[in-house]
Steps between C-alpha positions, in 0.01 A plus 500: 500500500426434867380221724236406758595291804262234630466565873232371743249764604240541773230761456409701811348849481662769709835325544696658215828592677566138607310307232794493261741402778266216595508375142880522492529301825287217363682505165849486652449299822175310450344644819140581407419756768189717494514870424387574854789293634757690291339831599526419871844345467608825334396717797153594386256625762707773662439868574678821404437868576686750281530865610662716233374856459641506148298192397153497346318438726735584789359226728465148358396175667564160341337187643564154364617613160732282300787710361838459328658456843351149480713430193814597688402316817399180317822504300702516823285238674512256207870571436420616148726738311315831465528783249278808492492766228282812502476861385673427170377557146247253362745376237763422765261323739330306220840384380588380851162325529554311173852403603358357824247288310776374268711410806215297654440750781171667399450833677213655692392827336334776697346708628282529190193715438201268446342771282708358214444125565231382258426177689342703783192606306335692786814713544653518152505864381262588786697516828863567580616241757883503498559215745513186284779245445548232233746218431656531155519149351571587137518758224515558126550806284151636574384366837594407855354172627418490869350307786232712665365424847138534379520282188565131442664529157805688376403854399652704219556877537604717208830675563330835443257432786774357721702816449207708631408262785860479623557878508391561860663615824316379810650578845564176685424283196768592250614742233443492126607198297580294809584132470615250760686178422499218757719207400323246721723196575381145443599397852316721747545489878251273683149647503464489878820702543381758249173531692668548836746756364230699321268512801787588733594791273138615478469493878808719533369745242162526669606493866856637506560691175826684444301809391178639643328525162411129491328240715307545824688820599387656172137406568522663841653808339212526252252467788667793678529721194198440277260721703738793446538464122236765406654761729856404410460460123185692414157352425559431131839334544376299798206378291742382232705314762187335640393384153837329463455323835155373400630383163771285658272346759370299203695205371585559219495881541178657370336822622158373391563142614326298765771245580597658828755253635829694471654176372456329837283232336792417270742471791253271674490281188881493506505400867249222441703355213829557683371333815402189306835487317714559811288317757436816705182624667433865417131494597527748789686757289251449218218575744662832592545593132134421436415741780711760322313441173168544679602853604606619154152577354429710810827684445417562133156635592644730766740642242221538243295698756808702600464377858872504567482437875314179422755414233777548757323263739471239223868528414588457867284189528645346184852569625426329833350182355768472233769541765343201675496304171866561423607439857335159478664428164840601634467244780407222257793558264746551782565875501615594850600865473469821300735381225488202269811328375549497125 
């Protein structure tokens, strides 16, 4: 027994957290937005600096990463009912996932370890990358059927492999056997209003965050503190922290990657599409974000060479130009102060 739902799908590598939500939006509302648009609409492109001595590593920097917070934010923005389940036994979560498919609200599964996903041949049983998300569109007694952001067709995963892939705990991305259900309504708010609200919220997060671990203040904090990491944490621990920073300067995250944009290219793509849809001119802000992107390879190289004073200077520069970008965006969408009305 089981079933497979027929849902529209757009392939786009590197967009797994929002790819399934994009497909759900088109299926329920008919709005055929790009993955980049959903990623930006869902608050992609931000910055976070986590300082927890009990964490591994104890200093972590996240730039432009799409995370489960996008599921929660998009659900609120789109006025979609939202349910999240995690850290339960496989049998429990798999039962909830099947119930969601039967109810016509297919869930997003993840994070998943790509080591166990056979349709990624270069990774399958070679590299553990526990950051992937899929949209479950069907099931039977032996397999889960999913939409994957890197493949055009529906993919089947044996339940034995899904059990292994789903058994991960990744700080900031989710705990084992996590699923998120977004019951996207057929009648969404007007697109231009969604754009203005999303950008206004992003401007607040970047310019006037409620906590110092995110946005421009967090960048400035990293710039002040990164030169002291070796003395403060020890050489080996500092090196581990620096590897994490380099990894997440790539979009998607990859320590060996050479796509050093920190997700700013994706936010630019969102702004270009959003500007056309809403009749707004974001060209000046886009120019500032391009200046930010241009500094990221220099930052990555400074970290690779352990030139932490140079890295601090790069972080400071990126913070300054991105502050200019978000200040410009806030003016365009009508944000006049340090808070944004919900």
